[in-house]
C-alpha positions as CSV (number, residue, x, y, z in Angstrom):
1,M,0.0,0.0,0.0
2,E,1.4,3.4,-1.0
3,Q,1.2,6.3,1.5
4,L,2.2,10.0,1.2
5,D,2.0,12.3,4.2
6,R,2.3,16.1,3.5
7,C,2.0,17.4,7.0
8,C,4.0,16.6,10.2
9,D,2.5,16.9,13.7
10,D,4.8,19.8,14.4
11,D,3.4,21.8,11.5
12,R,-0.2,21.0,12.4
13,A,0.6,22.0,16.1
14,W,2.0,25.3,15.0
15,V,-1.0,26.1,12.8
16,T,-3.3,25.2,15.7
17,E,-1.6,27.5,18.1
18,A,-1.4,30.3,15.4
19,I,-5.2,30.1,14.8
20,A,-5.8,30.2,18.6
21,K,-3.7,33.4,18.9
22,V,-5.4,35.2,16.1
23,S,-8.9,34.1,17.4
24,A,-8.0,35.3,20.9
25,D,-7.2,38.7,19.4
26,A,-10.8,39.0,18.2
27,N,-12.2,37.7,21.5
28,R,-10.4,40.3,23.6
29,S,-11.2,43.3,21.1
30,A,-14.4,45.0,22.1
31,D,-16.8,45.8,19.3
32,T,-16.3,49.3,17.6
33,H,-18.5,52.1,18.4
34,L,-21.4,53.5,16.4
35,L,-21.3,57.4,16.7
36,P,-24.2,59.6,15.7
37,F,-23.1,62.6,13.5
38,P,-24.9,65.7,14.7
39,L,-27.7,66.8,12.3
40,P,-30.8,68.9,13.2
41,R,-33.4,66.6,14.7
42,D,-36.2,68.1,12.8
43,W,-34.8,66.8,9.6
44,G,-36.0,63.4,10.7
45,I,-32.9,61.7,9.4
46,E,-30.0,60.3,11.5
47,L,-26.5,59.7,10.4
48,Y,-24.1,57.3,12.1
49,L,-20.3,56.5,11.8
50,K,-19.1,53.0,12.5
51,D,-15.9,53.9,14.1
52,E,-13.3,51.4,12.9
53,S,-10.3,53.5,14.0
54,V,-10.5,52.1,17.6
55,H,-9.2,48.6,16.5
56,P,-5.8,47.7,17.8
57,T,-4.1,48.8,14.5
58,G,-6.3,51.8,14.0
59,S,-8.5,51.0,11.0
60,L,-11.2,49.1,9.3
61,K,-8.5,46.9,7.9
62,H,-7.8,45.2,11.2
63,R,-11.0,43.0,10.7
64,L,-9.8,42.1,7.1
65,A,-6.2,41.3,8.2
66,R,-7.5,39.0,11.0
67,S,-10.0,37.2,8.5
68,L,-7.2,37.0,5.8
69,F,-4.8,35.4,8.4
70,L,-7.3,32.9,9.5
71,H,-8.3,32.1,6.0
72,A,-4.7,31.4,4.9
73,L,-3.9,29.4,8.1
74,C,-6.9,27.2,7.6
75,N,-6.1,26.7,4.0
76,G,-2.6,25.5,4.9
77,W,-0.9,28.4,3.0
78,I,1.0,29.8,6.0
79,G,3.2,27.7,8.4
80,A,6.0,28.3,10.8
81,G,8.5,30.6,9.3
82,T,6.5,31.5,6.2
83,T,7.2,35.0,4.9
84,V,3.9,36.9,4.4
85,V,3.7,39.4,1.6
86,E,1.0,41.8,0.9
87,A,0.1,44.6,-1.6
88,S,-1.3,47.6,0.2
89,S,-1.8,51.3,0.2
90,G,-0.9,51.1,3.9
91,S,-3.7,50.4,6.4
92,T,-4.0,46.7,5.4
93,A,-0.2,46.4,5.7
94,V,-0.2,47.9,9.1
95,S,-2.8,45.4,10.3
96,E,-1.3,42.4,8.7
97,A,2.2,43.4,10.1
98,Y,0.6,43.3,13.6
99,F,-0.6,39.8,13.0
100,A,2.5,38.6,11.4
101,N,4.4,39.9,14.3
102,M,2.0,38.1,16.7
103,L,2.8,34.9,15.0
104,G,6.5,35.5,14.8
105,L,6.4,35.5,11.0
106,P,8.5,37.8,8.5
107,F,6.2,40.3,6.7
108,V,6.9,42.3,3.7
109,A,4.7,45.2,2.8
110,V,4.6,46.2,-0.9
111,M,3.3,49.6,-1.2
112,P,3.2,52.8,-3.4
113,A,6.1,55.1,-2.6
114,S,3.6,57.9,-2.0
115,T,2.1,56.1,1.0
116,S,2.1,58.4,4.0
117,K,5.2,58.4,6.2
118,E,3.0,57.8,9.1
119,K,1.7,54.5,7.9
120,C,5.2,53.4,6.9
121,E,6.4,54.1,10.4
122,L,3.5,52.1,11.9
123,I,4.3,49.1,9.6
124,E,8.1,49.2,10.7
125,F,6.9,49.4,14.3
126,H,5.5,46.0,14.0
127,G,8.8,44.6,12.7
128,A,7.9,44.4,9.1
129,E,9.9,45.3,6.0
130,L,8.9,47.9,3.5
131,H,9.2,47.5,-0.4
132,L,8.1,50.7,-1.9
133,V,7.1,50.8,-5.7
134,D,7.0,54.2,-7.7
135,D,4.0,53.1,-9.9
136,P,0.9,52.4,-7.9
137,A,-0.5,50.2,-10.7
138,K,2.5,47.8,-10.3
139,V,2.0,47.1,-6.6
140,V,0.4,43.8,-6.9
141,S,2.8,42.4,-9.5
142,A,5.7,43.5,-7.4
143,A,4.2,41.7,-4.4
144,I,3.8,38.5,-6.4
145,E,7.5,38.8,-7.5
146,V,8.7,39.5,-3.9
147,A,6.7,36.4,-2.6
148,A,8.3,34.2,-5.3
149,Q,11.7,35.4,-4.4
150,R,11.4,34.8,-0.8
151,G,9.5,31.5,-1.1
152,G,6.7,33.2,0.8
153,H,2.9,33.6,0.6
154,F,1.3,36.5,-1.2
155,M,-1.8,37.3,0.9
156,D,-3.6,39.0,-2.0
157,Q,-6.3,41.0,-0.2
158,F,-7.8,42.1,-3.4
159,T,-8.8,38.5,-4.4
160,Y,-9.7,37.0,-0.9
161,A,-11.2,39.9,0.9
162,E,-14.8,38.9,-0.1
163,R,-14.5,35.2,0.8
164,A,-12.3,35.4,3.9
165,T,-15.0,36.9,6.0
166,D,-18.3,35.1,7.0
167,W,-20.9,37.4,5.5
168,R,-23.9,35.6,7.2
169,G,-23.0,36.9,10.5
170,N,-20.4,35.6,13.1
171,N,-19.9,39.2,14.6
172,N,-18.9,40.7,11.2
173,I,-19.2,44.4,10.6
174,A,-22.6,44.2,9.1
175,E,-24.1,42.2,11.9
176,S,-22.5,44.7,14.4
177,I,-24.0,47.7,12.6
178,F,-27.6,46.3,12.8
179,Q,-27.2,45.1,16.4
180,Q,-26.0,48.6,17.4
181,M,-28.8,50.3,15.5
182,A,-31.6,48.3,17.1
183,L,-32.6,50.9,19.8
184,E,-32.3,54.0,17.4
185,R,-35.2,55.9,16.1
186,H,-34.8,54.4,12.6
187,P,-33.2,51.1,13.4
188,I,-33.1,49.8,9.8
189,P,-30.8,52.1,7.7
190,E,-32.1,53.4,4.3
191,W,-28.5,53.5,3.1
192,I,-25.1,52.1,4.1
193,V,-22.2,54.0,2.4
194,I,-19.0,52.4,1.8
195,G,-15.8,53.0,-0.1
196,A,-14.2,50.2,-2.1
197,G,-10.5,49.3,-1.8
198,T,-10.8,45.5,-2.1
199,G,-14.5,45.5,-2.4
200,G,-14.7,43.1,0.6
201,T,-16.4,45.3,3.0
202,S,-19.2,46.2,0.4
203,A,-19.6,42.5,-0.4
204,T,-19.9,41.5,3.2
205,I,-22.4,44.2,4.1
206,G,-24.4,43.8,0.8
207,R,-24.7,40.0,1.2
208,Y,-25.8,40.3,4.9
209,V,-28.4,42.9,4.1
210,R,-29.9,40.4,1.5
211,Y,-29.5,37.5,3.7
212,Q,-31.4,39.1,6.5
213,R,-33.9,40.5,4.0
214,Y,-33.5,44.1,5.0
215,R,-34.5,46.9,2.7
216,T,-31.2,48.8,3.3
217,K,-29.4,49.9,0.1
218,I,-25.8,49.8,-0.6
219,C,-24.1,52.9,-1.9
220,V,-20.4,52.6,-2.9
221,V,-18.3,55.9,-3.2
222,D,-15.3,55.9,-5.5
223,P,-12.5,58.4,-5.7
224,E,-10.8,59.8,-8.8
225,N,-8.7,57.5,-10.8
226,S,-10.3,54.4,-9.6
227,A,-11.7,51.8,-12.1
228,F,-14.7,50.7,-9.9
229,Y,-17.1,53.5,-11.0
230,P,-16.5,53.5,-14.7
231,A,-16.6,49.7,-14.8
232,Y,-20.0,49.8,-12.8
233,A,-21.4,52.4,-15.0
234,A,-20.5,50.6,-18.3
235,G,-21.2,47.0,-16.9
236,D,-17.6,46.1,-18.0
237,P,-15.3,44.7,-15.3
238,S,-12.4,44.7,-17.8
239,I,-12.2,48.6,-17.7
240,V,-8.8,49.7,-16.1
241,T,-7.5,53.2,-15.4
242,G,-3.9,52.2,-14.6
243,L,-3.7,55.1,-12.0
244,G,-3.3,55.0,-8.3
245,S,-5.8,56.6,-5.9
246,R,-5.0,59.7,-4.1
247,I,-7.3,58.7,-1.3
248,E,-5.5,56.0,0.5
249,G,-7.4,52.8,1.3
250,I,-10.0,53.0,-1.5
251,G,-10.0,53.2,-5.3
252,R,-8.1,50.8,-7.6
253,P,-6.5,51.0,-11.0
254,K,-8.5,48.0,-12.0
255,V,-11.6,46.1,-10.8
256,E,-10.4,43.5,-8.1
257,A,-12.0,40.1,-7.8
258,S,-13.5,40.9,-4.3
259,F,-15.6,43.7,-5.7
260,L,-19.2,42.5,-6.4
261,P,-21.1,45.1,-8.4
262,S,-24.2,42.9,-8.3
263,I,-24.9,43.7,-4.7
264,V,-24.4,47.6,-5.1
265,D,-27.5,49.6,-5.5
266,R,-25.7,52.9,-6.3
267,M,-22.2,54.2,-7.0
268,L,-21.0,57.7,-6.7
269,R,-17.8,59.2,-8.0
270,V,-16.3,61.6,-5.4
271,P,-13.7,64.2,-6.5
272,D,-10.6,64.0,-4.4
273,A,-11.1,67.8,-3.3
274,A,-14.6,66.9,-2.1
275,S,-13.3,64.0,0.0
276,L,-10.6,66.2,1.7
277,A,-12.8,69.2,2.2
278,T,-15.4,66.9,3.8
279,M,-12.8,65.2,5.9
280,R,-11.6,68.5,7.3
281,I,-15.0,70.0,8.1
282,A,-16.2,66.6,9.7
283,S,-13.1,66.6,11.8
284,G,-14.2,70.1,13.2
285,V,-17.7,68.8,13.8
286,L,-16.6,65.6,15.5
287,G,-13.8,67.2,17.5
288,R,-11.2,64.7,16.2
289,R,-9.2,64.1,12.9
290,I,-10.5,61.6,10.5
291,G,-8.9,60.1,7.3
292,G,-9.5,60.9,3.7
293,S,-11.7,57.9,2.9
294,T,-14.0,58.8,5.8
295,G,-14.3,62.1,3.9
296,T,-15.4,60.3,0.8
297,N,-17.9,58.3,2.6
298,L,-19.4,61.4,4.3
299,W,-19.7,63.2,0.9
300,G,-21.7,60.4,-0.3
301,A,-23.9,60.2,2.8
302,F,-24.5,64.0,2.8
303,S,-25.7,63.8,-0.8
304,L,-28.0,60.8,0.0
305,I,-29.5,62.6,3.1
306,A,-30.2,65.8,1.0
307,Q,-32.0,63.7,-1.5
308,M,-34.1,62.1,1.2
309,R,-35.0,65.6,2.6
310,A,-35.9,66.8,-0.8
311,Q,-38.2,63.7,-1.2
312,G,-39.8,64.3,2.3
313,A,-38.4,60.9,3.5
314,T,-37.2,60.1,7.0
315,G,-34.8,57.4,8.2
316,S,-31.2,56.7,9.0
317,V,-28.0,56.5,7.0
318,V,-24.8,54.5,8.2
319,T,-21.1,55.0,6.9
320,L,-17.7,54.2,8.2
321,L,-15.1,56.1,10.0
322,C,-12.3,54.1,8.5
323,D,-9.1,55.4,10.2
324,G,-7.9,58.4,12.1
325,G,-6.4,61.5,10.7
326,E,-3.1,61.3,12.6
327,R,-1.9,59.1,9.7
328,Y,-2.3,62.0,7.3
329,A,-0.8,65.0,9.2
330,N,1.8,65.6,6.5
331,T,-0.6,65.0,3.6
332,Y,-4.3,65.6,3.8
333,Y,-4.0,68.0,6.7
334,S,-1.1,69.9,5.1
335,D,-2.1,73.1,3.1
336,T,1.3,72.7,1.3
337,W,0.6,69.2,0.2
338,I,-2.9,70.1,-0.9
339,A,-1.5,73.0,-3.1
340,N,1.3,70.8,-4.5
341,Q,-1.4,68.3,-5.5
342,G,-3.2,71.1,-7.6
343,L,-6.3,70.8,-5.5
344,D,-8.7,73.5,-4.6
345,L,-11.1,72.7,-1.7
346,T,-13.1,76.0,-1.9
347,A,-16.1,74.9,-3.8
348,A,-16.5,71.5,-2.0
349,T,-16.1,73.2,1.3
350,Q,-18.9,75.5,0.5
351,T,-21.2,72.6,-0.7
352,V,-20.7,70.8,2.7
353,Q,-21.1,73.9,4.8
354,N,-24.3,74.6,2.9
355,F,-25.7,71.2,3.4
356,L,-24.9,71.2,7.2
357,T,-26.8,74.5,7.4
358,T,-29.7,73.9,5.0
359,G,-29.9,70.2,4.3
360,T,-29.7,71.0,0.6
361,W,-27.1,69.7,-1.8
362,H,-25.6,71.9,-4.5
363,P,-22.2,70.4,-5.6
């Protein structure tokens, strides 16, 4: 009788312990807060921000990184000593570096050279190595090459984000949102607004909403240069822009495998100046700095709320506070950086200020 064993007991024991460590991180991490954004009560519309910045690694990507590591461990892709490689605009790399460090694994973050200094320092804080690429459109191919050279595993968030998370529940972000909304004036949101980086979060929330038979609609907001919006508009996933996104964490030069347009009810393209103007104004309203992708989300949410008001509708809207603004002190919050990018925030600032005063939308 022929026999071939591929795994030794020591390998299996290491994986078992690694899964226990990652699972324990989830067990000891409290759920993130759902913050009300102040709007006049007589509008009859509430806006909420799911504050993902309070995760141990400071962003929404902590959930994704944890899911990706569990997915890779359970699939047998990662073992003791495996070098883990990821392509990222920064936040996913910060979170994956945290988990790699927890497991004692080497980690290489392949990122655009334009990634904020603050994110780079956070990644290195967790003991990871940086591999910076001048052309953002070549980050994935560079990561594949680095993984091959190191004999490591390319985590590939852009492919596996939508399948690594249990979208039916299991304390995912969608289930958490609806549990936290249960005692609010309008507990079932009319809209949930999400930016797309991998597309995994919109896929998880969109699937969960359908599975639970809620009426909630999904709106995906997309920054300049990203391929998601034009591909959605044309119904053609092969559309590419070949350009990197100025708004870190969202937008891609091509449509990624984790993005599921079939569960998206509406897409909005948001100019970068609008994202950053909204970010700055909202930071003043909230009394804390938020990141650029949260500005993108809020621009979309404000436009939807103004439309609801124009239609005489009431209800609630939920969006995500993806990360804190401390990661962007030298970019999005720098007037010099804004000017060097050729951006003028004046018109978008007037649009947002007018909305917060009157509830109308005139972009």
